[in-house]
C-alpha positions in Angstrom: 380.2 192.1 94.1 379.5 192.9 97.5 379.1 196.9 96.9 376.5 196.0 94.0 374.3 193.8 96.6 373.9 196.5 98.9 372.6 199.0 96.0 369.1 199.5 95.6 368.3 197.7 92.4 368.0 199.0 89.2 364.3 199.0 87.8 363.2 198.6 84.1 360.1 197.7 82.5 359.8 194.2 80.8 358.8 196.4 77.6 361.9 198.5 77.9 364.0 195.6 78.3 363.0 193.8 75.4 363.0 196.9 73.1 366.5 198.0 74.2 368.2 194.8 73.8 366.6 193.4 70.6 365.1 196.3 68.8 366.1 196.7 65.2 364.1 199.1 62.9 360.7 200.2 63.8 359.0 198.4 66.8 355.8 198.9 64.8 356.2 198.6 61.1 354.0 200.2 59.0 354.9 204.1 58.6 352.7 206.7 60.0 350.4 206.2 63.0 347.4 208.0 63.8 347.6 210.5 66.5 344.9 208.8 68.7 346.5 205.6 68.0 347.6 205.1 71.9 344.3 205.7 72.7 342.5 203.3 70.4 345.0 200.5 71.3 344.0 200.9 75.0 340.1 200.6 74.1 341.1 197.6 71.8 342.7 195.9 74.7 339.8 196.5 76.9 337.5 195.3 74.1 339.1 192.0 74.0 339.6 191.7 77.6 335.9 192.1 78.3 335.1 189.2 75.8 336.9 186.6 77.4 335.5 184.1 79.7 335.2 184.0 83.3 338.4 183.3 85.3 340.5 185.3 82.8 342.7 187.8 84.8 343.7 191.0 83.1 346.4 193.6 83.7 348.3 191.2 86.1 351.2 192.9 87.7 354.4 191.5 87.8 357.8 192.2 89.9 360.8 189.9 89.5 364.3 190.4 91.2 366.7 188.9 88.9 368.7 186.3 90.9 372.6 187.0 91.1 372.4 190.0 88.8 375.2 192.3 89.0 374.3 195.1 89.5 370.9 194.2 90.9 368.1 194.3 88.4 364.4 194.6 89.2 361.7 193.9 86.1 358.3 195.1 86.1 355.4 194.7 84.0 351.7 193.8 83.4 350.4 190.5 81.8 347.6 191.6 79.6 345.6 188.5 79.9 345.9 185.2 82.1 344.0 181.9 82.2 345.6 180.7 85.4 343.4 177.6 85.9 344.2 176.1 82.7 347.0 173.3 82.4 349.2 174.7 81.6 348.2 178.2 82.3 347.9 180.4 79.1 349.2 184.1 79.1 347.8 186.4 76.8 349.8 189.4 75.1 347.6 191.6 73.5 348.5 193.9 70.1 346.4 196.3 68.4 346.9 197.0 64.7 345.6 198.5 61.6 347.3 196.1 59.4 345.3 193.8 57.5 345.2 190.4 59.6 345.9 188.7 56.6 349.4 190.1 56.7 350.3 189.2 60.0 351.9 185.6 60.4 353.4 184.1 63.5 356.6 185.8 62.8 355.1 189.2 62.1 357.1 190.9 65.0 359.7 189.0 67.2 359.7 191.5 70.0 356.2 190.9 70.5 357.0 187.3 71.3 359.9 188.2 73.3 357.9 190.5 75.7 355.4 187.7 76.3 358.3 184.9 76.8 359.9 187.3 79.4 356.6 187.7 81.1 356.0 184.0 80.7 359.3 183.0 82.3 358.8 185.3 85.5 355.3 183.8 86.0 356.4 180.2 85.6 359.3 180.9 88.0 357.2 182.5 90.4 354.3 179.7 90.1 356.9 176.7 90.0 355.7 175.7 86.7 357.3 173.4 84.2 355.7 174.8 81.1 353.4 177.7 80.0 351.5 178.4 77.1 351.5 181.8 75.2 348.8 183.2 73.2 349.9 186.2 70.9 346.7 188.0 70.0 346.5 190.9 67.2 343.1 193.0 67.4 342.2 195.0 64.3 341.1 198.1 65.1 338.9 198.8 62.2 337.3 195.1 62.0 337.5 194.3 65.3 338.6 190.9 64.2 341.2 189.1 66.1 343.9 186.6 65.0 345.8 184.3 67.9 349.2 182.4 67.6 349.7 180.0 70.2 352.7 178.2 71.4 353.7 176.2 74.3 357.1 176.6 76.0 359.2 174.7 78.6 360.5 176.6 81.6 364.0 175.7 80.5 363.8 177.2 77.0 362.2 180.2 78.2 365.1 180.5 81.1 367.8 180.0 78.3 366.3 183.2 76.4 365.8 185.1 79.7 369.2 184.8 80.9 370.7 185.7 77.5 368.7 188.8 77.2 369.1 190.0 80.8 372.9 189.4 80.4 373.2 191.5 77.3 371.3 194.5 79.4 373.3 194.1 82.3 376.4 194.3 80.1 375.5 197.7 78.7 374.3 198.8 82.3 377.7 198.6 83.8 379.3 200.3 81.4 376.8 203.1 81.9 377.7 202.9 85.6 381.3 202.9 85.3 380.9 205.9 82.8 378.8 207.7 85.6 381.5 206.9 88.5 384.2 208.3 86.0 382.3 211.3 85.4 381.3 212.0 89.1 385.0 211.6 90.3 386.3 213.9 87.5 383.6 216.4 88.8 385.1 216.2 92.2 388.5 217.3 91.1 387.4 220.3 89.0 388.1 223.9 90.4 385.6 226.8 89.8 387.1 228.5 86.6 386.5 232.0 87.9 388.0 234.0 90.7 384.8 234.6 92.5 381.3 234.1 92.0 379.0 236.7 90.5 376.5 238.3 92.8 374.0 235.9 93.6 375.5 232.9 91.7 376.1 230.9 94.7 372.5 231.3 96.2 371.3 230.2 92.7 
């Protein structure tokens, strides 16, 4: 609508978008997590990134204004790793784990693929690619071993997935906006419930 087009876009991270729309149960199955798990995960990512050959790009920032979104929506995030000079380019999503790699298969966590697919769609659109390859790599924090699953996607398949994901998110966001507008309108109609303010209350 014309009104929504004039509004600044609502910005959300790719990870938050995927987690919100597709989440069912725990994002990281396995129960208890160590207190230093996030720090170890970051260190694991850096270790894997340093092991990659020359030409491998790390922490590639992306920003994408979704076309025709109502209300306007901007997605942001960082691609863990990218082989941009390959044909087709290879986008790598890194996930650290303490779970035995023998127990991890290609469908261990569909949200991990989903996050990579959103990144892949945005990168492919922005670089006019018809196909792009995803490497989903799990890094075991104790053994320092890796396990990688690879899949090549055509842009059309990624686009169908992306459009459905965004449509579901925007349907929820429009409900939030409608409720906020109703709330703000009702607040304007409220009268102060007491005859007068207490000393200092208005200043506060």
